[in-house]
C-alpha positions as CSV (number, residue, x, y, z in Angstrom):
1,M,0.0,0.0,0.0
2,M,1.3,3.4,-0.9
3,V,2.1,5.9,1.9
4,Q,0.5,9.3,1.4
5,R,1.0,12.6,3.1
6,K,-1.6,13.6,5.6
7,H,-4.2,15.9,4.2
8,N,-3.8,19.3,5.8
9,D,-6.4,21.2,3.8
10,V,-9.2,22.4,6.0
11,H,-12.7,22.3,4.5
12,K,-15.0,25.2,4.8
13,P,-17.6,24.6,7.5
14,Y,-21.2,24.1,6.4
15,D,-23.2,27.3,6.2
16,P,-27.0,26.7,6.0
17,Q,-27.5,30.3,4.9
18,L,-25.7,29.6,1.6
19,D,-27.6,26.3,1.0
20,F,-31.2,27.3,0.0
21,T,-33.2,30.5,0.0
22,S,-36.4,30.7,2.0
23,D,-38.4,30.4,-1.2
24,Q,-36.5,27.3,-2.3
25,R,-37.0,25.7,1.1
26,H,-40.7,26.5,1.0
27,R,-41.1,25.0,-2.5
28,Y,-39.1,21.9,-1.5
29,T,-41.3,21.3,1.6
30,Q,-44.5,21.8,-0.4
31,V,-43.5,19.3,-3.1
32,A,-42.3,16.8,-0.4
33,N,-45.6,17.1,1.4
34,E,-47.6,16.6,-1.8
35,A,-45.5,13.4,-2.6
36,V,-46.3,12.0,0.9
37,E,-50.0,12.7,0.4
38,R,-49.9,10.9,-3.0
39,R,-48.2,7.9,-1.5
40,R,-50.8,7.7,1.3
41,N,-53.7,7.8,-1.3
42,R,-52.2,5.2,-3.6
43,P,-53.7,1.8,-3.1
44,E,-51.3,-0.8,-1.8
45,P,-50.2,-3.5,-4.2
46,K,-51.2,-6.2,-1.7
47,E,-54.8,-5.0,-1.7
48,V,-55.0,-4.7,-5.5
49,F,-53.8,-8.3,-6.2
50,K,-55.1,-10.0,-3.1
51,A,-58.3,-11.2,-4.6
52,V,-56.6,-12.4,-7.8
53,K,-54.0,-14.3,-5.8
54,E,-56.5,-16.0,-3.6
55,K,-58.5,-17.0,-6.6
56,A,-55.5,-18.4,-8.3
57,L,-54.3,-20.3,-5.3
58,T,-57.6,-21.9,-4.3
59,P,-57.6,-25.6,-5.3
60,L,-60.4,-26.7,-7.5
61,G,-62.5,-29.7,-6.3
62,R,-61.7,-32.3,-8.9
63,A,-58.3,-31.0,-9.9
64,S,-57.0,-31.1,-6.4
65,K,-58.0,-34.7,-6.0
66,L,-56.3,-35.6,-9.3
67,R,-53.1,-33.8,-8.1
68,A,-53.2,-35.8,-4.9
69,E,-53.6,-39.0,-6.8
70,Q,-50.7,-38.1,-9.1
71,K,-48.5,-37.3,-6.1
72,Q,-49.3,-40.7,-4.6
73,R,-48.5,-42.4,-8.0
74,D,-45.2,-40.5,-8.2
75,K,-44.2,-41.7,-4.7
76,V,-44.9,-45.3,-5.6
77,R,-42.9,-44.9,-8.9
78,Y,-40.0,-43.3,-7.0
79,A,-40.0,-46.1,-4.5
80,A,-40.1,-48.8,-7.2
81,W,-37.1,-47.2,-9.1
82,T,-35.2,-46.8,-5.9
83,I,-35.6,-50.5,-5.0
84,T,-34.7,-51.5,-8.6
85,L,-31.5,-49.5,-8.6
86,L,-30.6,-50.8,-5.2
87,A,-31.0,-54.4,-6.3
88,F,-29.0,-53.6,-9.5
89,W,-26.0,-52.1,-7.5
90,L,-26.1,-55.0,-5.0
91,W,-25.8,-57.4,-8.0
92,V,-22.9,-55.3,-9.4
93,M,-21.1,-55.4,-6.1
94,Y,-21.7,-59.2,-5.8
95,M,-20.4,-59.8,-9.3
96,T,-17.3,-57.7,-8.9
97,S,-16.1,-59.1,-5.6
């Protein structure tokens, strides 16, 4: 790491009188207050999409039963393939030893 000289320059202190005029401060406050009011009046995204989301996520009568049956079949299929592969690898280990 490079060694640098210490900074000796003194910065000017902050002077709020040079920052904004009274008119500018008043305008800024007015615009900021209007923005806050607009944000308060804006509907929340949760409220807008809540009904749509609930409708989309509610399971249908027959479709949910079919999904449950499909999950059950997938579990059985997974178990059958696991047992088949286990038996195959046991056979491979038996043949190679």
